[in-house]
C-alpha positions as a Markdown table, in Angstrom:
| # | Residue | x | y | z |
|---|---|---|---|---|
| 1 | Met | 52.2 | -12.0 | 7.5 |
| 2 | Leu | 49.3 | -14.5 | 7.8 |
| 3 | Arg | 48.4 | -13.1 | 11.2 |
| 4 | Thr | 48.2 | -9.5 | 9.8 |
| 5 | Leu | 45.9 | -10.8 | 6.9 |
| 6 | Lys | 43.6 | -12.6 | 9.5 |
| 7 | Arg | 43.5 | -9.3 | 11.7 |
| 8 | Ala | 42.6 | -7.2 | 8.5 |
| 9 | Leu | 39.9 | -9.6 | 7.4 |
| 10 | Leu | 38.4 | -9.8 | 10.9 |
| 11 | Phe | 38.4 | -5.9 | 11.1 |
| 12 | Gly | 36.9 | -5.7 | 7.7 |
| 13 | Cys | 34.1 | -8.0 | 8.7 |
| 14 | Ile | 33.3 | -6.2 | 11.9 |
| 15 | Leu | 33.4 | -2.9 | 10.1 |
| 16 | Ile | 30.9 | -4.4 | 7.3 |
| 17 | Gly | 28.8 | -5.9 | 10.0 |
| 18 | Ser | 28.7 | -2.7 | 11.9 |
| 19 | Trp | 27.6 | -0.7 | 8.9 |
| 20 | Phe | 25.0 | -3.2 | 8.1 |
| 21 | Leu | 23.4 | -3.2 | 11.6 |
| 22 | Leu | 23.5 | 0.6 | 11.7 |
| 23 | His | 21.6 | 0.7 | 8.4 |
| 24 | Cys | 19.2 | -1.9 | 9.4 |
| 25 | Thr | 18.3 | 0.1 | 12.6 |
| 26 | Trp | 18.1 | 3.4 | 10.6 |
| 27 | Val | 15.7 | 1.8 | 8.0 |
| 28 | Ala | 13.6 | 0.3 | 10.9 |
| 29 | Ala | 13.3 | 3.6 | 12.9 |
| 30 | Asp | 12.5 | 5.5 | 9.8 |
| 31 | Gly | 9.7 | 3.1 | 9.0 |
| 32 | Leu | 8.1 | 3.6 | 12.4 |
| 33 | Thr | 7.6 | 7.3 | 11.9 |
| 34 | Asp | 4.4 | 8.6 | 10.3 |
| 35 | Asp | 4.9 | 11.6 | 8.1 |
| 36 | Thr | 2.1 | 11.3 | 5.7 |
| 37 | Gln | 1.1 | 14.5 | 4.1 |
| 38 | Ala | -1.9 | 15.6 | 2.1 |
| 39 | Ala | -2.2 | 14.1 | -1.4 |
| 40 | Asp | -4.3 | 15.0 | -4.5 |
| 41 | Cys | -5.8 | 11.6 | -4.6 |
| 42 | Leu | -5.8 | 8.2 | -2.5 |
| 43 | Val | -5.2 | 5.2 | -4.7 |
| 44 | Val | -6.6 | 1.8 | -3.5 |
| 45 | Leu | -5.6 | -1.2 | -5.5 |
| 46 | Gly | -8.0 | -4.1 | -5.7 |
| 47 | Asn | -7.8 | -7.5 | -4.3 |
| 48 | Thr | -10.0 | -10.5 | -3.8 |
| 49 | Val | -13.8 | -10.1 | -3.3 |
| 50 | Asn | -15.2 | -13.2 | -1.7 |
| 51 | Pro | -17.7 | -15.5 | -3.6 |
| 52 | Asp | -20.5 | -14.2 | -1.4 |
| 53 | Gly | -19.5 | -10.5 | -2.4 |
| 54 | Thr | -17.8 | -9.4 | 0.8 |
| 55 | Leu | -14.4 | -7.9 | 0.9 |
| 56 | Ser | -11.3 | -10.2 | 1.7 |
| 57 | Ala | -9.4 | -9.2 | 4.9 |
| 58 | Arg | -6.7 | -7.7 | 2.7 |
| 59 | Leu | -8.9 | -5.6 | 0.6 |
| 60 | Gln | -10.9 | -4.4 | 3.7 |
| 61 | Ala | -7.7 | -3.4 | 5.4 |
| 62 | Arg | -6.6 | -1.4 | 2.4 |
| 63 | Leu | -10.0 | 0.2 | 2.3 |
| 64 | Asp | -10.0 | 1.0 | 6.0 |
| 65 | Lys | -6.8 | 2.8 | 5.7 |
| 66 | Ala | -7.9 | 4.9 | 2.8 |
| 67 | Leu | -11.1 | 5.6 | 4.8 |
| 68 | Gln | -8.9 | 6.7 | 7.8 |
| 69 | Leu | -6.9 | 9.0 | 5.5 |
| 70 | Tyr | -10.0 | 10.3 | 3.8 |
| 71 | Gln | -11.6 | 11.2 | 7.1 |
| 72 | Thr | -8.6 | 13.0 | 8.5 |
| 73 | Gly | -8.7 | 15.2 | 5.5 |
| 74 | Arg | -5.6 | 13.8 | 3.8 |
| 75 | Ser | -7.3 | 13.8 | 0.3 |
| 76 | Pro | -10.5 | 14.9 | -1.1 |
| 77 | Trp | -10.6 | 12.0 | -3.7 |
| 78 | Val | -10.3 | 8.2 | -3.5 |
| 79 | Phe | -9.5 | 6.3 | -6.8 |
| 80 | Val | -10.5 | 2.6 | -6.3 |
| 81 | Ser | -9.1 | 0.2 | -9.0 |
| 82 | Gly | -9.8 | -3.5 | -9.7 |
| 83 | Gly | -10.9 | -5.8 | -12.4 |
| 84 | Leu | -13.6 | -8.4 | -12.7 |
| 85 | Gly | -12.7 | -11.0 | -10.2 |
| 86 | His | -13.0 | -14.7 | -10.6 |
| 87 | Gln | -16.2 | -14.6 | -8.3 |
| 88 | Gly | -18.0 | -12.4 | -11.0 |
| 89 | Tyr | -17.7 | -9.0 | -9.1 |
| 90 | Tyr | -16.2 | -5.8 | -10.3 |
| 91 | Glu | -13.6 | -5.0 | -7.4 |
| 92 | Gly | -13.8 | -1.3 | -8.1 |
| 93 | Thr | -17.7 | -1.1 | -7.7 |
| 94 | Val | -17.4 | -3.3 | -4.4 |
| 95 | Met | -14.8 | -1.1 | -3.0 |
| 96 | Gln | -16.8 | 2.1 | -3.9 |
| 97 | Gln | -20.0 | 0.4 | -2.1 |
| 98 | Tyr | -18.1 | -0.3 | 1.0 |
| 99 | Leu | -16.5 | 3.4 | 1.2 |
| 100 | Val | -20.0 | 4.8 | 0.6 |
| 101 | Ala | -21.5 | 2.7 | 3.2 |
| 102 | His | -18.8 | 4.0 | 5.7 |
| 103 | Gly | -19.6 | 7.7 | 4.9 |
| 104 | Val | -17.4 | 8.7 | 1.8 |
| 105 | Pro | -19.6 | 10.5 | -0.7 |
| 106 | Ala | -20.0 | 8.7 | -3.9 |
| 107 | Ala | -18.9 | 12.0 | -5.8 |
| 108 | Ala | -15.6 | 11.7 | -4.0 |
| 109 | Ile | -14.8 | 8.2 | -5.3 |
| 110 | Leu | -13.3 | 7.6 | -8.9 |
| 111 | Val | -14.0 | 4.0 | -9.9 |
| 112 | Asp | -11.8 | 1.9 | -12.2 |
| 113 | Asn | -13.1 | -1.4 | -13.2 |
| 114 | Thr | -10.5 | -2.1 | -15.7 |
| 115 | Gly | -7.5 | -2.2 | -13.4 |
| 116 | Asn | -6.8 | -5.9 | -13.7 |
| 117 | Asn | -3.2 | -5.4 | -12.4 |
| 118 | Thr | -1.0 | -2.6 | -11.1 |
| 119 | Leu | 0.3 | -1.4 | -14.5 |
| 120 | Ala | -3.2 | -1.3 | -15.8 |
| 121 | Thr | -4.3 | 0.8 | -12.7 |
| 122 | Ala | -1.3 | 3.1 | -13.3 |
| 123 | Arg | -2.3 | 3.6 | -16.9 |
| 124 | Asn | -5.9 | 4.2 | -16.1 |
| 125 | Phe | -5.1 | 6.6 | -13.2 |
| 126 | Gly | -2.4 | 8.8 | -15.1 |
């Protein structure tokens, strides 16, 4: 009886482990595919602006991705949102300046300087 219970437990562990590995593989493989489609608007959430007014690496990476998507025609609009940072810069305005300097027309950029957090950005965008 004890031997049967051990076998059943081992079989159950192997089954659950196999299921887990299969799903991990599926999630990883799905994450590697690029199936982006056209969007009404690109939304870029703010992040740190450095004390000298330059973009933090994280914010620049977000804007570079938005720039790439805009340039490939994925969306005619870019919505940039951020609040007044500790350094005294409005993140939305700094993001707009970066995008304009890289070829996005100012008329294609919607600026929200009151998006102090993600919830505020969602409310302002919606």
